[in-house]
C-alpha positions, 0 to 999 in steps of 0.5 A: 661875668664873662669868660675867655680862653688862651688861644695858642697861636702855635697850634690854633688850640684853646688852652684854659678858661679865665673869667673877666671882672664884672663891672660891679667889682670896679669900686672894690678894686679901686678902693683897694688900690687907694688904701694900698697906695697910702701904705706903700707911699709911707714905706721907706725908699730902701724897702721899695728898692728891696722889693724891686731888686727881689722882683728882678731876681725872681724873673731870672729864677723863673725864666723858663716858666715865664718864657713858656707862658708868653710862647703859649700866649702870643707865639714868642720864640723861647730865645726871644722870650728869655731875652725879654725876661733878662731885660725885664730883670735889668729894669727892676734892678736898675730902679732898685740900684738908682732909687735914692738918686732918682727920688732925691730932693732937688735943691734950687737957688733960694730966690729970696727964701732961706731954701727952695727945693722940689720933692717927688711925690706919687700921684696915687693909683695908676691904670696901665693898659698894656699890649701883648707883644712884649707882655713882661717888658711893657709892664716893667717899663711902667711898673718899676719906676712908678712902684719906686715912686710910691704909686699903686697900679692896676694892670689891664693887660691884653686879653691874650696874656692871662698867664703872663699878666697874673705872673706880673702880680704874683712875682711882685707879691712874692718879692714882698710888695703889699697886697693891693699895690699891684692888681692884675685884672682880667677885663675887656677894653670896653670896660676901661673908660669908667676906670680912666674917668674914675677920680680914684685913678690919677693917671693912665699909661697905654701902650697899644693901638692909636684908636685905643690911645685916642680914646684913653687920652680923650677921657683922661683929658676930660677928667684932668688927669695925666696920660702917657701913650706909646702907640705904633711905629713905621720906623725908617732904617737908612743905609747911606753907603754900600761899604759894608752892605751885606753886613748891614742887611744881615743886621736888618733882617733879624731886627725886622723879623724879631718877635715875628715883626710884631714890635712898634720900634722895628725897622719897617722901612728900609731906605737905601741909595738908588745905586745899590737898591737892586743889589739890596733887593736881590740879597734880601730876597734870598735872605728872607726866603731862607727864614724858617717859620716854626712854633714857639718851642721849635729850636730851629725856627727863625720866625714864629707864628703871629699872635693870632690867626685873625692878626695873620689873616688881616696882614695877608689880606692887606698884602693881597690888596696892595698887590692887586691894586698896584701899590706894592710888589710882593717879592717874597712871601706874603701868604699864609702857611697851610698848617694849624696856627697863625703862621705866614710867610716872611715877606719882602715888598718893593715899589710901595706907594708911600701914601697907600695903606701898606706904605703909610700904616704900620704892618705888625708882622714879618714884612720888610719894605725897601725904598730907593732914594736919590741922595741923602736929602731924599732919604731924609725926606722919605723918612720924615715926610712919608709917615706920620709916626715918630717912634724911632729910626736908625742910620747906617754908614761906614762914615759915623760922623756923616751918619750922626749928622743925618740922625739929628735930622730925623723926626722921632723920639729915638734915633740910633747910628749903626744899631736899631731898637736898642732898649735898656733901663737907663735909656728913655723910650718914647715917640712923637706924632702918631707914635704917642707922647711921654717917656718911659725908663731911665730918670724919665720913667719917674717923671711922668706920674709924679707931683714935683712939689715945690717947697720954699722956707722963709723966715717970718721977716722975709715972708711975701706973696706974688701973684699966681 
């Protein structure tokens, strides 16, 4: 059994010690999940909904403590943490409020029988491998619909999130969830492959890196089980005209820098028309240079630390390499800040080679990139063809009809007009390409790890067979 520590990125100091599970504990964890799932599946929809509703209330009641957890773990500014928790409460509440309709049997045309219909049955124990950037939200997207459905869950959270991951279990238990239905385990990534392969696990959801996603998908596929992957993003943010340019850019900067730029669906590529490109760059240089960087509990901070010193250093090294080899120009920032903790300067890049590292791969930090396009068709081409990701995108214009038409041409899972990265319990979330597959939230959230079971009822005189 090995231990690990919480490393506070605001101070660079270690706080506390936690023990990872031993491989020998896997059987007991999964046996508990199997037994608990049988009990949970047999409970009424009303009871499951009641637990979810109470969970949402507890997230709101304990918002200060829970926001402090993730500030200490990954540097999220307190206002951002509270905003995340309010969304989480809304997710649990939404699934509670819509429980009956989401799980209702779907009647089909009889098609030769007395009755044909489909019911939703849980698959059984599921494994969730979750990231650190939205420690509660990512879990809620997976947990709320699947607990409503009757699945049991084993959570392997990011190693830097020991406080928030345990809170996810503790709050559900306090809300009335039976023991074993949701288990938080402290484990390393290298311990997950046997969990994914184990026949007791019926499906796996991963939000994280492409490398981890590919490994999980491979093992899940080899063992005939469903996987859902939410991976990276390199989202385009298209500005079609300059009628309200400063207003649009004032929206872009905080959206890009939200969570210190550590969001898969952040707008990482700003694409503007060439006639107002210079004005855009000049305005952004000033706006980004004015941002205040501070600790997670600093009320004056606009941007916090990155999740770790290693994550900060990796980005700074990539930016330095791009500047030296001529594949990008650093207009603002780009350096680490000389103070304890994982701080770096908010950054603006121009003249980026779309085929270079910083152009085609996600930068998971406070870095904005601006591209120039000669016309709408070129803007769409840059958005679609210069990236293999396909998570989300946005189109901004004073002509909403034009923006709507452009939005329909973009190749991704979610496209917004005059807004970006909006999330809600009632909206599906997911992408295509290198951004993964599958959908979470809304009715799609109960449609991934479910047995949509057909039942046909016929009188004996009508019975027949057809080839499978």
